[in-house]
N, C-alpha and C positions, 0 to 999 in steps of 0.2 A: 491583420495586414502588417507586414514588416515595414518599418520606416525606410523610405527611399534614401534618405540621407545616410542611414547606417550602411546600406548596401553600397553606396558610392564611396563611403569612407573605407569599408572593407576592401573594395577594389583598389583604392589608392594605396593602401598598406601593402597589398600583394604585389602591385606593380613596382612600388618603391623598394620592396624587400626589407622593410622595417618601419617602425613607427616614427623614428626621428626623421628619416629621409622623406617619409610621407608627410610629416608635419611641415617640413621645409617646402615641399611641392604644393601643398594645399593652403598653407598659411594658418593651419589649425594647430592646436597643441597636441603633443604626443599622448598625453594622458587622456585627452578628449577622444582621440582616435582609438585608443586602447579600450576605453569604456564603450564606444560604439560597437566595436567587434564583440565585446563581452555580451552586450545586449542582444546582438544578432545571434550569437551562439546559444544564448539562453532561450530565445524565441524558437530557434530551430531544433534545440536540444541535441546538438552535435558540435564537436570541436571542428573549427574551420582552419585554425592556425596552430602550428607547432612553434612554440616560443622557447628560445634559449637566451642566454645573456648576450650572445653575439649575433644571432640571426633570427629571422622570422620566415617561415616557409609554410605554404598551404598544405593541409592534409589532403588525402584523396577527395574527401567531400568538398573541401575548400577549392581544390583545383577544378572539380566538375562545376561548382557554382560559378567560379570565375569565368570559365569558358562560355557558359550560357549568359552570364550577367553582362559582360562587355557589350556584345551586340544588342542585348535588350535595352540597356541604358542609352545606347546611341539612338535607338528607335524612340525612346521617351524624349530625349533631347530634340530629335527631329520633329516630334509632334508638338512640343512646346515652341519650337522655332517658327511654327506656322504663323504665330501672332506677329512675327517680324514683318509680314507682308502688309500689316495694317498700321505700321509705324512710318513716320516721315523719313527716319533714318534707321538702318539696321543696327542692332545692338547684340551684345553677347561677347563670349570669349572665343578667340581663335588660337589654337595651340599648334605650333609648327615644330617639326623635328628637322634640323638642318646640320650640315657639316660646319666645322669652324671656319673654313674658307668662305663659305657662303655668308655666314654671319659677319665676317670681316669685309668681304669684297663686294657682295651683291645687295644684301638687305639694307645697308646704310643709305643706298640710293632710292629705296622703295619705302621703307618704314615711316620716315618723318612725314612724307606727303600723304601716305595712306592713313596714318593716325589723325592728321589734320582734316582729311576729307571725311573720316568716319569717327567722330569723337566719342561715340557711344560703344565702340568696339574695344575690347581689352585684348591685346596681343601678347601671347606668351611664347617665347622662343627657347627651345631646348637644343643645345649643341651636342651632337653625337656623330662621330665620324664613321662608326660602323653602320651597316645597313640593318634597319630594324623594321618590325611590323608596326606600322603607325597606329593601327587600331589597338593592338595589344598594349602599346605604350600609352594609350589614352590620348593620342594626338589626332587632330583633324586632317593634317596633310604633312607631307615631307618634301624636302628638296634634296636631290642627289644628282650625281653625274653618271650618265650612261649606265644605269643599273638595269638589270632585267626585272621587269615589273610583272606582278601577277595579272592574270587575264582581266580581272575586274577592276584594275587600276586605270585611271586616266592620267596621262602625262601632258603637261602644258609647258612649253619653253618659257624660261624666266631668266632675266639677266642677259649678259652678252652671249651671242650665239657661238663665238669662237674665242678661245683663250689659249695661252701658251705657258709651257713650263720653261722658266728661265734658269740659267746657271750663271753665277756671279761670284766674285771674290774681291777683297780689298786690294787696291792697286799696290800697296806696300807688300802684301803677301805675294802677288804675282811677280813683282820686281825681284823678290827674294828667291822664289821657287821656280819661276818660269811660267809662260803662258801656253796652255794646251793648244795644240793645232788640230788634234783629232780626239774624239771622245775617249778612245782607249788610253790617251795620255793621262786621263784622270786616275788611272790605276796607281800612278806615282804621286798622287796628291792626297792631302788631308781633306776629306770631305765631311760635311756636317749632315747627319742623317736624322730622320724622324722615326718614331715608333707609334704605330696605331694602337688603339686600346686593346685589340685582340692579340697584340704581341708582334705582329709582322713589322719589319723594317721597310723604310721607303727606298729600297734598292732591289733590283737594278734600276739605274737611271736609263731612260730610253731617249734616243736621239734619232732624227730623221733629216735627210737631205737628198734631193734629186732622186727620190724613190728608194734610197738606201736607208735601212733601219739598223741601228746599232744599240745593243744593250750592254751596259757596263756595271759590273758588281763593284760599286765603290765602297770605300770604308774610310773611317776616320776617328778622331779622338772624342767627338761629341755626338750623343744621341739625345734628342729632345722629343717629348711627346708631341703628337700632331695637334693636340689641343692647346693647352696653356703654355706649352714650351716653345712655340714657334717664334714668339718675339725674342726669346733668349737666343734662339738659333740665329736669327737675323742680326742681333746685336753682336754675337760672337763673330759672325762673318765680317761685319763692319770693322771689328777690332783686329782682324787678321788671323782668326783661328783656322780658316780653311775655306773651301769652296762650298757654296750652298746651292741647292736646287729647289725652286719653289715657284708658285704662281707668279707670272710676270707682274701682275697688278700689285702683289704684296711687296715685291722688291722694287717697284717703280720709284718710290721716293728716294731711297739711297742710290739708285742708279742715276736718277736725274741730277742729284746734287754732287755726284762724283765719289761718294763714300764707298760705293761698290762699282766694279767694272764688269761689263758683260763678258762672259766666257763662252766661246763656241756659239756665238749668236746665230750664225747661219745654220746651225744644227738644232735649234730649239724646236720642239715638237708642238704642233697645234692640236687642240682637242675641242670637242663640242661643249657648249655651255651647259649649265644645269637645267633640270626640269623640276617643276612643281608637280607632285603626284598625290592622288587622293582616290579613295574608293569610288567606283562608278555608281552613283545613286541617281535616282530620278529627281530627287529634290535635295540640293546641297544646302547645308546650313547657311543662313544669311551672311554671317561674318566671312565664311570661306568663299561664298559666291562673290562678295564685294572685293575680297583680296584677289581672286582670280581675274576678275574684270579689270581691276586697277592695274595689276601687273601686266596684263595683256596690252593695255593702252600705253605703256611706257616705251620710250625710244632709247636705244642703247648705241 
């Protein structure tokens, strides 16, 4: 019989795309993961990974094993999770894949109370703005905005049910350049943009008022990643670099203290809040079930 731990570590390496990234994700050493894969290849007498100095990729045999192994290991974990029913408190690891905005604006209101209520649960949060296959990424559930879900996915509302995209700029910038009166006036302004991991820019900006929708292809001197670069974008806007468009909650502190001034506020577009989604299973893992029930019971 092949060691189950070696199978799990092989899967972690494939998902991470390398031994170092897998080591960071699992908390194990890169050399230990490499040795686990070598043992597995020796037992199966087939090469599972193509290794170069820059990358690690599964061979055809490795890819086929990975495709079957992911669901199989989930079933093993589900079987072991049955013992949670005999505990006073659920235990285990819950792995969530969420956008940066959710990690910043939604989870801080949920996570502290959840961890206090369930001290035996270990929560791991992966920030990923692109839409991913949560199972393929080794996650238990994901949180996204208005995404098309697969038929076997369950979607549960989480966080505020309505949010807004706000547009703002520093008062000194607006005093110098002028205050837009219509969304199309932004074409004459320096706007601060974001770039998603896949390469797309956060433009056009979309506005809505009294049933009229306007899309504007804005441009400007600064482009920041939608992940770690957002704080830089906000700071640049506060310092007068240009107009920024972002979640209202994200801009609320500088709006409230006057460092930023609302722009075209009556045009700000509302959108539905995020959803927690996970595979439709008869028996949810105890940590996920606890999180779903806890999130459902919150008031926003």
